[in-house]
N, C-alpha and C positions, 0 to 999 in steps of 0.2 A: 797280577789281578787284587790279590789282599790290597797292595798299596793303593790301588786305583779307588779302591771302594774306602780307603782311610781319608785318602786326599778328598773324595766327593763330599765323606762326612763333615769333613773338617770344613770344607766352603760351604756348606749347608748351614753348619753351625753358626760362622762369621755371618753368613747374610741374613740370618733370623735377630743375631746380635744387632747387625747394622740397619735391620729393616725396624726393630723396635726401639732403638735409639732415639730417633729424630721423634718418635711418639711420646717417648718419655720426658724429651728436654721441651718438647711442644707443652704437655702436661706441667712440667714445671713452671713455664714461663707463665701458662695461663693460670697458675694458682693463686685465688685473690689473696691480697695480705690483710689481717683484721686490724681495724684502725681503734684506737682508743679516745674519747673526746671528755673533757670535762667543761661543761658550760652550762647556761642557762638556758630554759627554754623559751621559746617566743611565740610560739603555736603548736597546740596539740590538738591534733584531728584525729578520727576513728583510725585512719591507714597511716597515718606519719605525723613525725615529731620535727620541727625546728630547732636546733640549738644554736647559740652563739657559743663560740669558744672565748677562753683567755685570749686570744691574739685577736679578737674579734671578728675572725672567718665565721662564717654561718653554712651551715649543713641541714639538709633535709633528707631523715633517715625513713625509709619505708618501713611498717610495722607489720606483723603477723596478728598481734594483740592490741586491742584498743584500751590506750592509755588514759581515755576523756575523764573517767572516774577515779584517776589514780595521780596525776601528775596535772598540776596546777601551770599555767603559764607563768616564769619568772621562777621555776623551783630549780635548784641547782641540782643536776644531774650527772651521771656518768655511763657513756655510752659506748658499747663494743660495736662497731659494725664494718661489714664487708661490702666493698666496689664492687661492682659486677655488671658488666655492658652498659655505663652510667649513671647505675643505679645504685644507692646504698641503702644495703638490706640490714636491719637490725640483728643484732646476735643476742645483746642481753643490755639491758637498761636498770641501773641503780637509781634511786629516785629517793626523796625524804619521806620518814613516814607520816609527817602531819603538811597537808597542803592546803591552802588557802586558794578559793578559786576565786574570790570577791576579797578586799581587804577589811581586814578587820573591824574597822570602825564602822564599816558600812554595815556589817553582820550586827554592831551591837547597836547602831541607831536605828533599825528596821525591824529587828528582832526584839518583842517583848513577852508572848506567849509562844511555847513550843509544847508538842507532844511526842513522846518517846516509843518509837518502833521496836519491840526487844526480839530479837533471836537467839537463841543458845543451842550449842552441844555439849554443855557442862554441868552438871548438877548444881542446885544452889546458886545458879549467879545472881539471882534477885537482888541478891546483897550489894554487888556493884552496881547494878543498873539503878539500884535506889541511891545509893551514894553519889553517883552522875546527878542523878535529878536534885538532890541536897545541894550538892556543890553549885549547880547552876542557879537556883534560886538564891542562894545564899551569897555567892559572888558575882554574881550578873546582875541578880533581881527579875529573872525570868520567871514567869508562872509556866509551871509543869502541870498540864492536864492529866487527870489518872490514866494512867498507862494500860487499864482494861479497855478503856473506849478505843483504843488503837487495835488491840487485840480484837475486839468484838467486831469493828469494820473491816477489819483483814480477814476474819473469820466468812465474814457475809459477802465479801468480794471474790471468796473461794480463791485465794492467791495465795499459792505453797510459800511458806519462809524456809522452804530447804532448796540450796541450789540445784540440786539433783531434778527437779523439775526442769529445768533449763537445759537438760544436755541431750543432744540429738541422740536417740537411739541407732540411726543408721550410721552415723559418722564417729559415734563417741565424743563429740567437741562439743563442748560450753558455748551454748547461743547469748553471747553476751549481748546483742542487739534486741533480740527477744526480752530477755531478763529486763534491761532498763527500761523498756517499754512497759513493761506490767509495772515496774516498781515506780516510774513515773506518774503512771494512772492511779496507782494506789496513795501515792504522795498527794496529788490533786485533791483525791477523793477525802482522806485526814482532814488535811488543811479544809476544804469546804464544810465538812460536818462536823469539826470541831472548835471551827473560828479560831485557830492559831496562827500563828505566822510563820511557822516552819516544822520540820519533822526530824529528830535526831534518832537518825538507826543505829541501835546500839548491838551489836554481833559478838557474843561472846562464844570463841571457838578452842576446840582443842587443838594442839600443833604438838611437833615434835621439837626439843629443843636439845642442841647440844651443849655435852657438858666437857668441861677439862679441869680435871684438879678440882674436884667438888665445885665447880661455879658454873651453873647454865647460863647461857649466854642466847639470845633470841630477841627480835622485833624490838631494838633497842633498849632494852632491860640486861641486867645481869643481876642473878640471884643464888646466894648458896643454897645448895640442895642435898647438906649433910650438915649437922649438928658442930661445933666447935671441937669438940675432943675425936670425933671422925677425923676432922680436915689435920689435927694437928696428929693422928695416928699413921693417916697416910703421908704426912710429909715426913716423919719420921722415919717410915719404913721404906722410903723414896717410891712412892708408890702413886704416880699422879695419873689415876685414871681418868678414863674419858668414855664418852658415849652418847647415847639419848635418853632423854627423860620426857615423861608427858607435861605437858604447859597450858596455861589458858593466856588466852591473846583475846583484847578486845578492839575489835575495830568499829568506829565511829563515822558515821557521814550524816552531815547536816543539811538536810533538802528546804531550797525555799518552795514558796507557793505553788509554782508552775513546774516542779521537779527539776529545778537546777540545782546541782550542787552546788555547795557555797563553799563547804569547809570538810576535811577529813583527817582521820587520824587512825593511826595502826601502833599499838602499844602492847608488850607483853604484861600480864597479872601478876601471873603466880607459877611455880612450878607445882605440878598435883602429886610428885611422889618425893619422898625425902629419905636417903640415903641412911641405914641405921647401923651401918659396920663396913668393914672393908669387904672388896668384892660385890658380887651381886644381890646385894641385902637393902631393898626398899619396903616401904610403907606407903600405902595412899595417903595423899594429903589432900582434903577436904576444903572446900571455899570456905566452909564455916569456919574452918581452924584459921585462916589464914583474914578473915574480918575480927579476929580477935586482937591481931595485932594495929591497934585503929590509928596509930601515929604513921605507920607505914601506908597503910590503905590511902591516909591523906594526903600522904607524899606524894603517892603516885597520881592521887586526882590533880593536886596542882602541878606536877610534871605534863599531866596528860591533856588538863583542861585551861591551863594558865594562860596561856596565849589566847582565849577568847575574853577572859577578863580585862576590864578596865587597866590603864597601868597607874601603879601607885603615885601617886604625887610626892615629891620630896621638897625639902626646904622647912625654915622654920616660919611659924605664924603666932604671931604674939597674944599671950595668955590671955583668956576670956576672963573678964570680971564676975562672970555669973555663969553657972551650967547651962549649957547649949545642947540641943538636939542636934544628930547630923552623924554624918557616915565617918567611919574611923579611917577612911582611905585619905 
């Protein structure tokens, strides 16, 4: 009797294994394989992007996120996507920090006057916003209208400068469509009332930057977040510390008169904490301190806004016989 029960138990166990085996194999066969693709975008729509790969193959990928205000047509991107039931679903998209949605020469030809619309979650950010305005006046010849006009018009339009206002409380999801509609309405109002050709939205936000061996890397920049003495001590002590540090990033969007996005750029600006010793010894670094290094700020402005400026001409011109007035470009 005991042998019968033992034999029956073995048969049941074998039956369970055999019944589960096809399911496991079937699940293994159906598991979609993620594909990586590097190429250029040929179309960017609210729910999909189309990419031409290096081998000239073209793939359309369905997205859960709207990339129309982040990725321009012709941008080089890297996409990871998963095919399922004949549809390619986006898992992750890497795209440039800077995007031109219209050619740079068209921007320079059509824009002569702008107004800056600032947003900030970082104290003392007015300095970098002023620096951006001065750079555009000096290097592009644009007239920059007083910023207080933009802030007053935004206040009167009762449009919040916080993205939190566009989170659906029922789902907790950010409503990009509602945000863009409100943004475009404000842009059109700003252009109409201030009689400018475009609006430059400047958002200074605090982010967390990853650092390794006392060097922070984020949003296209890298900065030492410790003095040379501390870095030397860490090197001698073989302590390549890593972690996260608060930092400021500047995101800019240039909007045309009808609320069309013309250009965008996102660039890390400055670390907001400095390591003062080995281990977790940090002090706050205010933006006022950053502005004291004018050469570094100017270098950042050229790196971030330089592609908007007219290209410098090269070549030798004959020496004038008398002093002339003109551009040094």
